[in-house]
C-alpha positions in Angstrom: -8.4 -6.8 13.1 -9.7 -9.0 10.5 -8.6 -8.3 7.0 -8.9 -10.7 3.7 -5.8 -12.3 3.5 -4.2 -12.4 -0.1 -3.5 -14.6 -2.4 -0.5 -16.6 -0.2 -3.7 -17.2 2.0 -1.8 -16.1 4.6 -3.6 -14.3 7.3 -2.8 -11.4 9.6 -3.0 -12.8 13.0 0.3 -15.7 12.7 2.7 -12.9 11.1 1.1 -10.7 14.2 1.4 -13.1 16.9 5.1 -13.9 15.5 6.4 -11.0 14.8 9.1 -11.0 17.5 10.5 -14.6 16.2 9.5 -13.8 12.7 11.1 -10.1 12.6 14.7 -11.4 11.8 14.2 -14.1 8.7 11.6 -11.5 7.3 14.2 -8.9 7.5 16.8 -10.9 6.2 14.3 -11.9 3.3 13.4 -7.9 2.4 17.1 -6.9 2.9 18.0 -9.4 0.6 15.5 -8.5 -2.3 16.2 -4.8 -1.9 20.1 -5.9 -2.1 19.5 -7.9 -5.3 16.2 -5.7 -6.5 13.7 -9.2 -7.0 10.9 -9.6 -5.8 9.0 -13.0 -5.3 7.0 -13.8 -7.8 4.4 -14.6 -5.1 4.6 -11.4 -4.0 3.3 -10.0 -7.3 0.2 -11.7 -7.6 -3.0 -10.1 -6.4 -6.2 -11.0 -6.1 -8.9 -8.6 -7.1 -12.6 -8.1 -5.9 -15.3 -5.7 -8.0 -16.4 -3.7 -5.3 -19.9 -1.7 -6.3 -19.4 1.9 -5.9 -23.3 2.5 -6.1 -26.4 0.3 -5.2 -27.8 -1.2 -7.4 -25.3 -1.2 -10.7 -26.5 0.3 -13.5 -23.2 0.1 -15.5 -21.4 -2.7 -15.0 -17.7 -0.7 -16.6 -18.7 2.2 -14.1 -19.9 1.5 -11.0 -17.6 -1.1 -10.2 -14.0 -0.6 -8.8 -11.2 -2.9 -8.5 -9.6 -3.6 -4.8 -6.2 -5.4 -5.1 -5.6 -7.9 -2.4 -2.2 -8.5 -2.2 0.1 -10.6 0.6 0.4 -8.9 4.1 4.7 -9.0 3.2 4.0 -7.4 -0.4 2.6 -4.3 1.4 4.9 -3.7 4.2 7.7 -3.8 2.1 6.3 -1.6 -0.3 5.2 0.8 2.8 9.3 0.7 4.0 11.1 1.7 0.0 8.4 3.6 -0.7 9.2 5.6 2.7 12.6 5.5 1.5 12.1 7.0 -1.8 10.0 9.7 0.0 12.5 11.0 2.0 15.2 11.4 -0.6 12.6 13.5 -3.2 10.4 15.1 -0.8 12.6 18.0 -1.2 12.3 18.4 -4.8 8.5 18.4 -4.3 6.6 21.1 -5.2 5.2 23.2 -2.2 1.3 22.7 -3.5 1.6 19.2 -3.8 -0.9 18.0 -1.7 -1.6 14.7 -2.3 -0.2 11.2 -1.2 1.7 12.8 1.2 1.0 12.8 5.3 -0.3 15.8 7.3 -1.5 17.1 3.5 -5.0 17.0 2.6 -7.5 18.4 0.2 -8.3 21.1 3.0 -4.8 22.3 3.3 -4.9 22.5 -0.9 -8.6 24.4 -0.6 -7.3 26.7 2.2 -3.9 27.4 -0.4 -6.3 28.0 -3.3 -9.0 30.8 -0.7 -5.3 32.5 0.1 -4.2 33.0 -3.8 
């Protein structure tokens, strides 16, 4: 899969092809980042690209949506932290919470509405 690199300019294939060699050092950086509560400033940068919602554009303000390209290593750390947080709060969520959860969708929400 070929995806555009983020602001760091690092394509994904070197990370994928060298994963066995990079796993230890990247893990150490991630652990230090989480332990110290510090995110490198390079991981906070993003390339924002306007993508049209409709063709042709009618209004620039309404018909463009921003797509942010961030560093792959930052996205990966974000997914780890997000899953850790979700493990701790999932028991506190409303049973009718459908968005942003795996195995729950709009279809589930519509079926719930029909049953109630």
